[in-house]
DOVEXMI-315588 format. One line per 5 residues: for each residue x, y, z of N, C-alpha, C, O, CB. Coordinates in nm, 2 decimals. Glycine has a CB too. Layout:
# residues N
X Y Z X Y Z X Y Z X Y Z X Y Z  ...;
END
This chain:
# residues 194
6.03 8.89 22.22 5.99 9.03 22.23 6.05 9.11 22.11 5.98 9.19 22.05 6.04 9.09 22.36  6.18 9.09 22.07 6.24 9.16 21.96 6.17 9.13 21.83 6.15 9.22 21.75 6.39 9.12 21.95  6.13 9.00 21.81 6.05 8.97 21.69 5.92 9.03 21.69 5.87 9.07 21.58 6.03 8.81 21.69  5.85 9.05 21.80 5.72 9.12 21.81 5.74 9.26 21.77 5.65 9.32 21.70 5.66 9.11 21.95  5.84 9.33 21.82 5.87 9.47 21.79 5.90 9.48 21.64 5.85 9.57 21.57 5.99 9.52 21.87;
5.98 9.39 21.59 6.01 9.39 21.44 5.89 9.37 21.36 5.87 9.44 21.26 6.12 9.28 21.41  5.80 9.28 21.39 5.68 9.26 21.32 5.59 9.38 21.32 5.53 9.42 21.22 5.61 9.13 21.38  5.58 9.44 21.44 5.49 9.56 21.46 5.55 9.67 21.37 5.47 9.74 21.30 5.49 9.61 21.60  5.68 9.69 21.37 5.74 9.79 21.29 5.72 9.77 21.14 5.69 9.86 21.06 5.90 9.80 21.32  5.73 9.64 21.10 5.70 9.61 20.95 5.56 9.64 20.92 5.53 9.69 20.81 5.74 9.46 20.93;
5.46 9.60 21.00 5.32 9.62 20.97 5.29 9.77 20.97 5.21 9.81 20.89 5.24 9.55 21.08  5.35 9.84 21.06 5.33 9.99 21.07 5.38 10.05 20.94 5.33 10.14 20.88 5.39 10.05 21.19  5.50 10.00 20.90 5.56 10.05 20.78 5.47 10.03 20.66 5.45 10.12 20.58 5.70 9.98 20.76  5.42 9.90 20.64 5.34 9.87 20.53 5.21 9.96 20.53 5.16 9.99 20.42 5.30 9.72 20.53  5.15 9.99 20.64 5.04 10.07 20.65 5.07 10.21 20.60 5.00 10.26 20.51 4.98 10.08 20.80;
5.17 10.28 20.66 5.21 10.41 20.62 5.26 10.42 20.47 5.23 10.52 20.40 5.31 10.47 20.71  5.34 10.32 20.44 5.39 10.32 20.30 5.28 10.30 20.20 5.29 10.34 20.08 5.50 10.21 20.29  5.18 10.23 20.24 5.06 10.21 20.15 4.97 10.32 20.13 4.88 10.32 20.04 4.99 10.09 20.20  4.98 10.43 20.20 4.90 10.55 20.19 4.95 10.64 20.08 5.01 10.74 20.11 4.89 10.63 20.32  4.93 10.60 19.95 5.00 10.67 19.85 4.90 10.71 19.74 4.80 10.64 19.72 5.11 10.60 19.79;
4.93 10.82 19.67 4.86 10.86 19.55 4.95 10.93 19.46 5.06 10.98 19.51 4.73 10.95 19.59  4.93 10.95 19.33 5.02 11.02 19.24 5.06 11.16 19.29 5.17 11.20 19.28 4.96 11.03 19.10  4.96 11.23 19.34 4.99 11.37 19.38 5.08 11.37 19.51 5.18 11.44 19.51 4.86 11.45 19.42  5.05 11.28 19.60 5.13 11.27 19.72 5.27 11.22 19.69 5.36 11.26 19.76 5.06 11.19 19.83  5.28 11.13 19.59 5.41 11.08 19.55 5.50 11.19 19.52 5.62 11.19 19.57 5.39 10.99 19.43;
5.46 11.29 19.44 5.55 11.39 19.40 5.58 11.49 19.51 5.69 11.54 19.52 5.49 11.47 19.28  5.49 11.51 19.60 5.51 11.59 19.72 5.61 11.53 19.82 5.70 11.59 19.86 5.38 11.63 19.79  5.59 11.40 19.84 5.68 11.33 19.93 5.82 11.32 19.88 5.92 11.33 19.95 5.63 11.19 19.97  5.83 11.31 19.75 5.96 11.31 19.68 6.03 11.44 19.71 6.15 11.44 19.74 5.95 11.28 19.53  5.96 11.55 19.70 6.02 11.68 19.73 6.06 11.69 19.88 6.17 11.74 19.91 5.92 11.79 19.70;
5.97 11.65 19.97 6.00 11.66 20.11 6.12 11.59 20.15 6.19 11.62 20.25 5.88 11.61 20.19  6.16 11.48 20.08 6.28 11.40 20.11 6.40 11.46 20.05 6.51 11.42 20.09 6.26 11.26 20.06  6.39 11.56 19.96 6.50 11.62 19.89 6.55 11.74 19.97 6.48 11.84 19.99 6.46 11.66 19.75  6.68 11.73 20.01 6.74 11.84 20.10 6.74 11.97 20.02 6.73 12.08 20.09 6.88 11.80 20.14  6.74 11.97 19.89 6.75 12.10 19.82 6.61 12.17 19.82 6.61 12.29 19.80 6.79 12.07 19.67;
6.50 12.09 19.84 6.37 12.15 19.85 6.36 12.25 19.97 6.29 12.35 19.96 6.26 12.04 19.86  6.44 12.21 20.07 6.43 12.29 20.20 6.53 12.41 20.20 6.54 12.47 20.31 6.45 12.20 20.31  6.60 12.43 20.10 6.70 12.54 20.10 6.64 12.68 20.14 6.71 12.74 20.22 6.77 12.55 19.96  6.53 12.72 20.09 6.47 12.84 20.14 6.45 12.85 20.29 6.47 12.95 20.36 6.34 12.87 20.07  6.41 12.73 20.35 6.39 12.72 20.49 6.53 12.73 20.57 6.54 12.80 20.67 6.32 12.59 20.53;
6.63 12.67 20.51 6.76 12.67 20.57 6.81 12.82 20.57 6.88 12.86 20.66 6.86 12.58 20.50  6.79 12.89 20.46 6.83 13.03 20.45 6.76 13.11 20.55 6.82 13.20 20.62 6.81 13.08 20.31  6.63 13.09 20.57 6.56 13.16 20.67 6.62 13.13 20.81 6.63 13.22 20.89 6.41 13.13 20.67  6.64 13.00 20.84 6.70 12.97 20.97 6.83 13.04 20.99 6.86 13.10 21.10 6.72 12.81 20.98  6.92 13.04 20.89 7.05 13.11 20.90 7.03 13.26 20.92 7.11 13.32 21.00 7.14 13.08 20.78;
6.94 13.31 20.85 6.91 13.46 20.86 6.87 13.49 21.01 6.92 13.59 21.07 6.80 13.50 20.76  6.77 13.42 21.06 6.73 13.45 21.20 6.83 13.42 21.30 6.84 13.49 21.40 6.60 13.37 21.23  6.92 13.33 21.28 7.03 13.31 21.37 7.13 13.42 21.36 7.19 13.47 21.46 7.10 13.17 21.34  7.15 13.47 21.24 7.24 13.59 21.22 7.18 13.71 21.29 7.25 13.78 21.36 7.26 13.62 21.07  7.05 13.73 21.27 6.99 13.85 21.34 7.00 13.84 21.49 7.01 13.94 21.56 6.84 13.86 21.30;
6.99 13.72 21.54 7.00 13.70 21.69 7.14 13.71 21.74 7.16 13.76 21.85 6.94 13.56 21.73  7.24 13.66 21.66 7.38 13.66 21.71 7.47 13.72 21.61 7.56 13.66 21.56 7.42 13.51 21.74  7.45 13.85 21.58 7.53 13.91 21.47 7.68 13.92 21.51 7.77 13.91 21.42 7.48 14.05 21.44  7.72 13.94 21.64 7.86 13.95 21.68 7.93 13.82 21.68 8.05 13.82 21.64 7.87 14.02 21.81  7.86 13.72 21.71 7.93 13.58 21.72 7.86 13.48 21.63 7.84 13.37 21.67 7.92 13.53 21.87;
7.82 13.53 21.51 7.75 13.44 21.42 7.84 13.31 21.39 7.78 13.21 21.36 7.72 13.51 21.29  7.97 13.33 21.38 8.05 13.22 21.35 8.04 13.10 21.45 8.06 12.99 21.42 8.20 13.26 21.35  8.00 13.14 21.58 7.98 13.03 21.68 7.86 12.94 21.64 7.86 12.82 21.66 7.97 13.09 21.82  7.76 13.01 21.59 7.64 12.94 21.54 7.67 12.85 21.43 7.63 12.73 21.42 7.52 13.03 21.51  7.75 12.90 21.33 7.78 12.82 21.21 7.86 12.70 21.25 7.84 12.59 21.20 7.86 12.91 21.11;
7.96 12.72 21.34 8.04 12.61 21.38 7.96 12.50 21.45 7.97 12.38 21.42 8.15 12.66 21.48  7.87 12.54 21.54 7.78 12.45 21.61 7.69 12.37 21.51 7.68 12.25 21.53 7.69 12.52 21.71  7.63 12.44 21.42 7.54 12.37 21.32 7.62 12.28 21.23 7.58 12.16 21.21 7.47 12.48 21.23  7.74 12.32 21.18 7.82 12.23 21.10 7.86 12.10 21.18 7.85 11.99 21.13 7.94 12.30 21.04  7.91 12.12 21.30 7.95 12.01 21.38 7.83 11.92 21.41 7.85 11.79 21.42 8.02 12.06 21.51;
7.72 11.98 21.44 7.60 11.90 21.47 7.56 11.81 21.35 7.53 11.69 21.37 7.48 11.99 21.51  7.56 11.87 21.23 7.52 11.79 21.11 7.62 11.68 21.09 7.58 11.56 21.05 7.51 11.88 20.99  7.75 11.71 21.10 7.85 11.61 21.08 7.84 11.50 21.18 7.84 11.38 21.15 8.00 11.67 21.09  7.81 11.53 21.31 7.79 11.43 21.41 7.67 11.35 21.39 7.67 11.22 21.40 7.78 11.50 21.55  7.56 11.41 21.34 7.44 11.34 21.31 7.46 11.24 21.20 7.42 11.12 21.21 7.33 11.44 21.27;
7.53 11.28 21.09 7.55 11.19 20.98 7.65 11.08 21.02 7.62 10.96 20.98 7.62 11.27 20.86  7.75 11.11 21.09 7.85 11.00 21.12 7.79 10.90 21.22 7.82 10.78 21.21 7.97 11.07 21.18  7.72 10.95 21.32 7.66 10.85 21.41 7.56 10.76 21.34 7.56 10.64 21.37 7.58 10.93 21.53  7.48 10.82 21.25 7.39 10.74 21.18 7.46 10.63 21.09 7.42 10.52 21.09 7.30 10.83 21.08  7.57 10.67 21.03 7.64 10.57 20.95 7.71 10.47 21.03 7.71 10.35 20.99 7.75 10.65 20.87;
7.75 10.50 21.15 7.81 10.40 21.24 7.70 10.30 21.28 7.73 10.18 21.28 7.87 10.47 21.37  7.58 10.35 21.31 7.47 10.25 21.35 7.43 10.17 21.23 7.42 10.05 21.24 7.35 10.33 21.40  7.42 10.23 21.11 7.38 10.15 20.99 7.48 10.04 20.96 7.44 9.93 20.93 7.37 10.24 20.87  7.61 10.07 20.97 7.72 9.97 20.94 7.73 9.87 21.06 7.79 9.77 21.04 7.85 10.04 20.92  7.68 9.90 21.17 7.68 9.80 21.28 7.56 9.71 21.29 7.57 9.59 21.31 7.70 9.88 21.42;
7.44 9.78 21.28 7.32 9.70 21.29 7.29 9.62 21.17 7.24 9.51 21.18 7.20 9.80 21.32  7.32 9.67 21.05 7.30 9.60 20.92 7.15 9.56 20.89 7.13 9.45 20.84 7.39 9.48 20.92  7.06 9.64 20.93 6.92 9.62 20.90 6.89 9.66 20.76 6.91 9.78 20.73 6.83 9.69 21.01  6.84 9.57 20.68 6.81 9.61 20.54 6.70 9.70 20.53 6.60 9.70 20.61 6.78 9.48 20.46  6.70 9.79 20.44 6.59 9.88 20.41 6.47 9.80 20.37 6.49 9.69 20.31 6.63 9.99 20.30;
6.35 9.85 20.40 6.23 9.77 20.36 6.23 9.75 20.21 6.18 9.64 20.16 6.11 9.84 20.41  6.28 9.85 20.13 6.28 9.84 19.99 6.38 9.73 19.94 6.37 9.69 19.82 6.30 9.97 19.93  6.47 9.69 20.02 6.57 9.59 19.98 6.56 9.46 20.05 6.63 9.36 20.02 6.71 9.65 20.01  6.46 9.45 20.15 6.44 9.33 20.23 6.37 9.23 20.14 6.26 9.26 20.09 6.36 9.36 20.36  6.43 9.11 20.12 6.37 9.01 20.03 6.22 8.97 20.06 6.14 8.95 19.97 6.45 8.88 20.03;
6.18 8.97 20.19 6.05 8.92 20.22 5.95 9.04 20.22 5.83 9.02 20.22 6.04 8.86 20.36  5.99 9.16 20.21 5.90 9.28 20.19 5.91 9.35 20.06 5.82 9.42 20.02 5.93 9.38 20.30  6.02 9.33 19.99 6.05 9.40 19.87 5.93 9.42 19.77 5.91 9.52 19.72 6.16 9.33 19.80  5.85 9.31 19.75 5.74 9.32 19.65 5.62 9.39 19.71 5.53 9.42 19.63 5.71 9.18 19.61  5.62 9.41 19.84 5.50 9.47 19.90 5.52 9.63 19.92 5.43 9.70 19.95 5.48 9.41 20.04;
5.65 9.67 19.90 5.68 9.81 19.92 5.65 9.90 19.80 5.68 9.86 19.69 5.83 9.82 19.96  5.58 10.01 19.83 5.55 10.11 19.73 5.68 10.19 19.71 5.71 10.27 19.80 5.42 10.19 19.76  5.74 10.18 19.60 5.86 10.27 19.57 5.83 10.36 19.45 5.75 10.33 19.37 5.99 10.18 19.54  5.91 10.47 19.45 5.89 10.57 19.34 6.01 10.56 19.25 6.11 10.50 19.28 5.88 10.71 19.40  5.99 10.62 19.13 6.10 10.63 19.04 6.18 10.75 19.07 6.13 10.86 19.11 6.05 10.64 18.89;
6.32 10.74 19.06 6.40 10.86 19.08 6.40 10.95 18.96 6.33 10.92 18.86 6.54 10.82 19.12  6.48 11.05 18.96 6.49 11.15 18.85 6.54 11.08 18.72 6.51 11.14 18.61 6.58 11.26 18.88  6.60 10.97 18.72 6.65 10.90 18.61 6.55 10.79 18.56 6.58 10.72 18.46 6.79 10.83 18.63  6.44 10.78 18.63 6.34 10.67 18.59 6.36 10.54 18.65 6.29 10.44 18.62 6.34 10.66 18.45  6.46 10.53 18.74 6.49 10.40 18.81 6.41 10.40 18.95 6.39 10.50 19.00 6.64 10.39 18.84;
6.38 10.28 18.99 6.32 10.26 19.12 6.41 10.31 19.23 6.53 10.27 19.23 6.28 10.11 19.15  6.36 10.40 19.32 6.44 10.45 19.43 6.43 10.36 19.54 6.32 10.34 19.60 6.40 10.60 19.47  6.54 10.29 19.58 6.54 10.20 19.69 6.64 10.24 19.80 6.65 10.16 19.90 6.57 10.06 19.64  6.71 10.35 19.79 6.80 10.39 19.89 6.93 10.31 19.89 6.95 10.23 19.80 6.74 10.39 20.02  7.01 10.33 20.00 7.12 10.25 20.01 7.09 10.11 20.07 6.97 10.07 20.07 7.22 10.32 20.11;
7.18 10.04 20.12 7.16 9.90 20.17 7.08 9.90 20.30 6.99 9.82 20.32 7.29 9.83 20.19  7.13 9.98 20.40 7.08 9.97 20.54 7.00 10.08 20.58 7.01 10.20 20.53 7.20 9.95 20.63  6.91 10.05 20.68 6.81 10.15 20.72 6.82 10.21 20.86 6.77 10.31 20.89 6.68 10.10 20.70  6.88 10.13 20.95 6.88 10.17 21.10 7.00 10.25 21.14 7.11 10.20 21.14 6.86 10.05 21.19  6.98 10.38 21.17 6.85 10.46 21.17 6.85 10.57 21.06 6.95 10.58 20.99 6.83 10.52 21.31;
6.75 10.64 21.05 6.73 10.74 20.94 6.82 10.86 20.96 6.80 10.94 21.06 6.59 10.78 20.93  6.91 10.88 20.87 6.99 11.01 20.87 6.91 11.13 20.84 6.93 11.23 20.90 7.10 10.99 20.77  6.81 11.11 20.75 6.72 11.23 20.72 6.65 11.27 20.84 6.64 11.39 20.87 6.62 11.19 20.60  6.59 11.18 20.92 6.52 11.21 21.04 6.61 11.27 21.14 6.57 11.37 21.21 6.45 11.09 21.10  6.73 11.21 21.16 6.82 11.26 21.26 6.86 11.41 21.22 6.86 11.49 21.31 6.94 11.17 21.26;
6.90 11.43 21.10 6.94 11.57 21.06 6.83 11.67 21.08 6.85 11.78 21.13 7.00 11.57 20.92  6.71 11.63 21.03 6.60 11.72 21.03 6.56 11.76 21.18 6.54 11.87 21.21 6.48 11.66 20.96  6.56 11.66 21.26 6.52 11.69 21.40 6.63 11.76 21.47 6.61 11.84 21.56 6.49 11.55 21.48  6.76 11.73 21.44 6.87 11.80 21.50 6.86 11.95 21.47 6.87 12.04 21.56 7.01 11.75 21.45  6.83 11.98 21.34 6.82 12.12 21.30 6.70 12.19 21.37 6.71 12.30 21.42 6.81 12.13 21.15;
6.59 12.12 21.36 6.46 12.17 21.42 6.48 12.20 21.57 6.44 12.31 21.62 6.34 12.08 21.40  6.53 12.10 21.64 6.54 12.12 21.79 6.65 12.22 21.83 6.64 12.29 21.92 6.57 11.98 21.86  6.76 12.22 21.75 6.86 12.33 21.77 6.80 12.47 21.76 6.82 12.55 21.84 6.98 12.31 21.67  6.72 12.49 21.65 6.66 12.62 21.63 6.56 12.65 21.74 6.56 12.76 21.79 6.58 12.62 21.50  6.48 12.55 21.78 6.38 12.58 21.89 6.45 12.61 22.02 6.41 12.70 22.09 6.29 12.46 21.90;
6.55 12.53 22.05 6.63 12.55 22.18 6.70 12.68 22.18 6.70 12.75 22.28 6.72 12.43 22.20  6.77 12.71 22.07 6.85 12.83 22.06 6.77 12.96 22.06 6.81 13.06 22.12 6.94 12.82 21.94  6.65 12.95 21.99 6.57 13.08 21.97 6.44 13.07 22.04 6.34 13.13 22.00 6.55 13.10 21.83  6.43 12.99 22.15 6.31 12.96 22.22 6.24 13.10 22.26 6.29 13.18 22.33 6.34 12.89 22.35  6.11 13.11 22.21 6.03 13.22 22.24 6.07 13.35 22.17 6.01 13.46 22.19 6.04 13.25 22.38;
6.17 13.35 22.08 6.22 13.47 22.02 6.15 13.50 21.88 6.14 13.61 21.84 6.37 13.47 22.00  6.11 13.39 21.81 6.06 13.40 21.67 5.92 13.34 21.67 5.90 13.22 21.70 6.16 13.34 21.57  5.83 13.42 21.62 5.69 13.37 21.61 5.69 13.26 21.50 5.76 13.27 21.40 5.59 13.48 21.57  5.61 13.15 21.52 5.60 13.04 21.43 5.72 12.95 21.42 5.72 12.86 21.34 5.56 13.09 21.29  5.82 12.98 21.49 5.94 12.90 21.48 5.92 12.75 21.51 5.96 12.66 21.44 6.06 12.95 21.56;
5.85 12.73 21.62 5.82 12.59 21.67 5.74 12.51 21.57 5.78 12.40 21.53 5.75 12.59 21.81  5.62 12.56 21.52 5.55 12.48 21.43 5.62 12.46 21.29 5.61 12.36 21.23 5.41 12.54 21.41  5.69 12.57 21.25 5.76 12.55 21.12 5.87 12.45 21.13 5.89 12.37 21.04 5.82 12.69 21.07  5.95 12.46 21.24 6.06 12.37 21.26 6.01 12.22 21.27 6.07 12.13 21.21 6.14 12.41 21.38  5.91 12.20 21.35 5.86 12.07 21.37 5.79 12.01 21.25 5.80 11.89 21.22 5.76 12.06 21.49;
5.72 12.10 21.17 5.66 12.05 21.05 5.76 12.01 20.95 5.75 11.90 20.88 5.57 12.16 20.99  5.87 12.08 20.94 5.98 12.05 20.85 6.04 11.91 20.89 6.06 11.82 20.80 6.10 12.16 20.85  6.07 11.89 21.02 6.13 11.77 21.06 6.03 11.65 21.04 6.08 11.54 21.00 6.17 11.78 21.21  5.91 11.66 21.07 5.81 11.55 21.06 5.79 11.52 20.92 5.78 11.40 20.88 5.68 11.59 21.13  5.77 11.62 20.83 5.75 11.59 20.69 5.87 11.52 20.63 5.86 11.42 20.55 5.72 11.72 20.61;
5.99 11.57 20.66 6.11 11.50 20.61 6.12 11.36 20.66 6.15 11.27 20.58 6.24 11.58 20.66  6.09 11.34 20.78 6.10 11.20 20.84 6.00 11.11 20.78 6.03 11.00 20.74 6.09 11.21 20.99  5.87 11.15 20.77 5.77 11.07 20.72 5.79 11.03 20.57 5.76 10.93 20.53 5.63 11.14 20.74  5.85 11.13 20.50 5.87 11.10 20.36 5.96 10.98 20.33 5.95 10.91 20.23 5.94 11.23 20.29  6.04 10.95 20.43 6.13 10.84 20.42 6.06 10.70 20.43 6.09 10.61 20.36 6.24 10.84 20.52;
5.95 10.70 20.51 5.87 10.58 20.52 5.79 10.57 20.39 5.77 10.47 20.33 5.78 10.59 20.65  5.73 10.68 20.35 5.65 10.69 20.23 5.72 10.64 20.11 5.67 10.57 20.03 5.60 10.83 20.21  5.85 10.68 20.10 5.93 10.64 19.98 5.98 10.49 19.99 6.03 10.44 19.90 6.05 10.73 19.97  5.95 10.43 20.11 5.98 10.29 20.12 6.12 10.25 20.17 6.17 10.14 20.16 5.96 10.22 19.99  6.20 10.35 20.22 6.34 10.33 20.25 6.37 10.32 20.40 6.48 10.30 20.44 6.42 10.43 20.18;
6.27 10.35 20.48 6.29 10.34 20.63 6.16 10.29 20.69 6.05 10.32 20.65 6.32 10.48 20.68  6.18 10.21 20.80 6.08 10.17 20.89 6.04 10.28 20.99 6.13 10.37 21.01 6.12 10.04 20.97  5.92 10.28 21.04 5.89 10.38 21.14 5.99 10.38 21.26 6.02 10.49 21.32 5.75 10.36 21.20  6.04 10.26 21.30 6.13 10.25 21.41 6.26 10.33 21.37 6.32 10.39 21.46 6.17 10.11 21.44  6.30 10.32 21.25 6.42 10.40 21.20 6.40 10.54 21.22 6.49 10.62 21.26 6.46 10.36 21.06;
6.28 10.59 21.19 6.24 10.73 21.20 6.24 10.77 21.34 6.29 10.88 21.38 6.11 10.76 21.13  6.18 10.69 21.43 6.17 10.72 21.57 6.31 10.74 21.63 6.33 10.84 21.70 6.09 10.62 21.65  6.39 10.64 21.61 6.53 10.65 21.67 6.61 10.77 21.61 6.68 10.84 21.68 6.61 10.51 21.64  6.59 10.79 21.48 6.66 10.91 21.41 6.61 11.04 21.47 6.69 11.13 21.50 6.63 10.91 21.26  6.48 11.05 21.50 6.42 11.17 21.56 6.47 11.19 21.70 6.51 11.30 21.74 6.27 11.16 21.56;
6.48 11.08 21.78 6.54 11.09 21.92 6.68 11.13 21.91 6.73 11.22 21.99 6.52 10.95 21.99  6.76 11.06 21.83 6.91 11.09 21.82 6.93 11.24 21.78 7.01 11.31 21.83 6.98 11.00 21.73  6.86 11.28 21.67 6.87 11.41 21.62 6.83 11.52 21.73 6.89 11.62 21.74 6.78 11.43 21.50  6.72 11.49 21.80 6.67 11.58 21.90 6.78 11.60 22.01 6.80 11.71 22.06 6.54 11.53 21.96  6.84 11.49 22.05 6.94 11.49 22.16 7.06 11.57 22.11 7.12 11.66 22.18 6.99 11.35 22.20;
7.10 11.55 21.98 7.21 11.63 21.92 7.17 11.78 21.91 7.26 11.87 21.94 7.25 11.58 21.78  7.05 11.81 21.87 7.00 11.95 21.86 7.01 12.02 22.00 7.06 12.13 22.01 6.86 11.95 21.81  6.97 11.95 22.10 6.98 12.01 22.24 7.12 12.02 22.28 7.16 12.13 22.33 6.90 11.92 22.34  7.20 11.92 22.26 7.34 11.92 22.30 7.42 12.03 22.23 7.50 12.10 22.30 7.40 11.78 22.27  7.40 12.04 22.10 7.48 12.15 22.03 7.43 12.29 22.06 7.50 12.38 22.05 7.48 12.12 21.88;
7.30 12.30 22.10 7.25 12.43 22.14 7.31 12.47 22.27 7.35 12.58 22.29 7.09 12.43 22.16  7.33 12.37 22.36 7.40 12.40 22.49 7.55 12.43 22.47 7.60 12.52 22.53 7.39 12.27 22.58  7.61 12.35 22.37 7.75 12.38 22.34 7.77 12.52 22.28 7.86 12.60 22.32 7.81 12.28 22.24  7.67 12.56 22.20 7.68 12.69 22.14 7.66 12.80 22.24 7.74 12.90 22.24 7.57 12.71 22.03  7.57 12.78 22.34 7.55 12.88 22.44 7.68 12.89 22.53 7.71 13.00 22.57 7.43 12.84 22.53;
7.74 12.78 22.56 7.87 12.78 22.64 7.98 12.86 22.56 8.06 12.93 22.62 7.91 12.64 22.68  7.99 12.83 22.43 8.09 12.90 22.35 8.06 13.06 22.36 8.16 13.13 22.37 8.08 12.86 22.20  7.94 13.09 22.34 7.90 13.24 22.35 7.93 13.30 22.49 7.99 13.41 22.50 7.76 13.26 22.32  7.90 13.22 22.59 7.93 13.27 22.73 8.07 13.29 22.75 8.11 13.39 22.81 7.87 13.17 22.83  8.15 13.19 22.71 8.30 13.20 22.72 8.36 13.32 22.65 8.45 13.39 22.70 8.37 13.07 22.67;
8.30 13.35 22.53 8.35 13.47 22.46 8.31 13.60 22.53 8.39 13.69 22.53 8.29 13.47 22.32  8.20 13.60 22.59 8.15 13.72 22.66 8.24 13.75 22.78 8.27 13.87 22.82 8.01 13.71 22.71  8.29 13.64 22.85 8.37 13.66 22.97 8.51 13.71 22.94 8.58 13.76 23.03 8.38 13.53 23.04  8.56 13.70 22.81 8.69 13.75 22.78 8.70 13.90 22.76 8.81 13.95 22.73 8.74 13.68 22.65;
END
């Protein structure tokens, strides 16, 4: 059964990774770059500040801890599972469409792929925003989910993650987003009671 899942994941990867063109290459490269999303992050921080001006520091603490937790959990899994990235896997390496990085070298990512830190972080942020500001900001849900999905898909497109890595990253990130939104709300409630 595990081999069937692995084979399905590889075939799905090859399909999605194969959907490339020069124009989409440059766009996906941007979607995978955290600095591309800085204006969105600033907007997120601004709307959180507008919503919680008195206890803004509680939001910042929750977000920082959430990102640290997301990154560290991802690294623990990568170092435990040791699943090679598709771009580094000997039997897939020549089939993978990879792009050149800013130095002109083939971008193949680090050694291991399971699970995607980009997907985990993006979904953590998106779900935290949606959970924390549910119904308060117009377009928040589609903007947040579009950001998370584009970031996650770009990793398959660039050849450094399987769809399964993305799925698990999205699930883990979503759980962290909900969890830290709850932690943030409890922090705020405790401050109000004092």
